[in-house]
C-alpha positions in Angstrom: -34.8 114.9 223.8 -31.9 113.0 222.5 -31.9 110.6 219.7 -29.4 107.8 219.3 -28.5 106.1 216.0 -26.5 102.9 216.3 -24.7 101.2 213.4 -22.0 98.6 212.7 -23.5 95.3 213.7 -23.4 92.3 211.5 -22.3 88.7 211.1 -18.7 87.8 211.6 -16.7 84.6 212.1 -15.1 83.9 215.4 -11.8 85.8 215.8 -13.1 88.6 213.6 -13.7 92.2 214.3 -16.6 94.7 214.2 -16.9 98.4 215.1 -20.1 99.8 216.5 -21.1 103.4 216.4 -23.6 105.4 218.5 -24.4 108.9 217.4 -26.4 111.2 219.7 -28.3 114.2 218.3 -30.8 116.7 219.7 -30.8 120.1 221.3 -29.5 121.6 224.5 -27.7 118.6 225.9 -24.2 117.7 227.2 -23.1 114.1 227.3 -21.9 112.7 230.5 -21.3 109.1 229.8 -21.8 106.8 226.8 -21.9 103.0 227.1 -22.8 99.7 225.5 -24.9 97.0 227.0 -26.1 93.6 226.0 -28.6 91.1 227.5 -27.2 88.5 229.9 -28.3 85.0 230.4 -31.3 86.2 232.3 -32.1 88.8 229.6 -31.1 91.7 231.9 -28.9 94.3 230.2 -25.4 94.0 231.4 -22.6 96.5 230.9 -20.2 95.8 228.2 -18.2 99.1 228.2 -18.7 102.7 229.3 -16.8 105.9 228.9 -17.4 109.0 230.9 -16.8 112.7 230.1 -13.2 112.4 231.4 -12.6 109.5 229.1 -12.4 107.1 232.0 -13.5 103.7 230.7 -14.8 100.5 232.4 -15.3 97.1 230.8 -17.0 93.9 231.7 -14.5 91.1 232.6 -15.6 89.1 229.6 -14.6 91.7 227.1 -11.6 93.3 228.7 -8.6 93.2 226.5 -10.7 92.5 223.4 -13.1 95.5 223.2 -12.2 99.2 223.2 -14.7 102.0 223.8 -13.9 105.5 222.6 -15.8 108.7 221.9 -15.6 111.7 219.6 -17.0 114.6 221.6 -17.2 116.9 218.5 -19.5 114.4 216.9 -21.3 113.2 220.0 -20.5 109.7 219.0 -19.2 106.7 220.8 -17.5 103.7 219.3 -17.0 100.1 220.4 -14.1 98.4 218.6 -14.6 94.6 219.1 -11.7 92.4 218.3 -11.2 88.6 218.6 -15.0 88.1 218.7 -16.3 84.9 220.2 -19.6 83.1 219.6 -20.7 84.1 223.2 -20.5 87.7 222.1 -23.5 87.2 220.0 -26.2 89.5 221.2 -28.1 92.7 220.5 -25.9 95.6 221.6 -27.6 98.7 223.0 -26.1 102.1 223.3 -26.9 104.1 226.4 -26.2 107.8 227.0 -26.5 109.9 230.1 -26.8 113.6 229.5 -27.5 116.9 231.1 -30.3 118.7 229.4 -33.0 121.2 229.9 -32.9 125.0 229.7 -30.4 125.3 232.6 -28.6 122.0 231.7 -29.4 120.6 235.1 -31.8 117.8 234.2 -30.4 114.3 233.8 -31.5 112.4 230.8 -31.1 108.6 230.2 -31.5 107.4 226.7 -31.3 104.1 224.9 -30.8 103.1 221.3 -32.8 100.6 219.4 -30.0 98.0 219.4 -27.7 96.6 216.8 -27.3 92.8 216.3 -23.9 91.2 216.5 -23.7 87.6 215.4 -20.5 85.6 215.7 -20.3 82.3 214.0 -18.0 79.5 215.2 
C-alpha cells in the first residue's frame, strides 16, 4: 500500500502562484509516474500534468507554459509549480501515482490522494 499526502493548496489572486506537493510513502514500491488531475466541466478528472520515471512530462493545453511538474525521487515527492494562475484554474487538485509493488515488484498499483483545493480570485 502507498499513502499520498498532498499540500500547498490555498487561495490566491489571479496572476499569483502556488506550489503543490505530493509525497508518497509505504513499503516495497517503485514509482513509475506521478501526476496531477482536476475535475473538468463534467466532473471527470482531467489530466493537468504528469511526469514519468524518465522525467518525461506532459501537460494539458490549458496549463502548458504556466505550470511545471517535477519530482524528487529521493523523497518520492512530486511538485506542481503553478504560475500566472487564472480563476478557471480553481479546482480540487488530486495527486495520482502509478507504482510497481508487491514482493517481486511486478504488481501495478494506482493510488490517489485526497485532493487539495486551489482557489483563484479575480
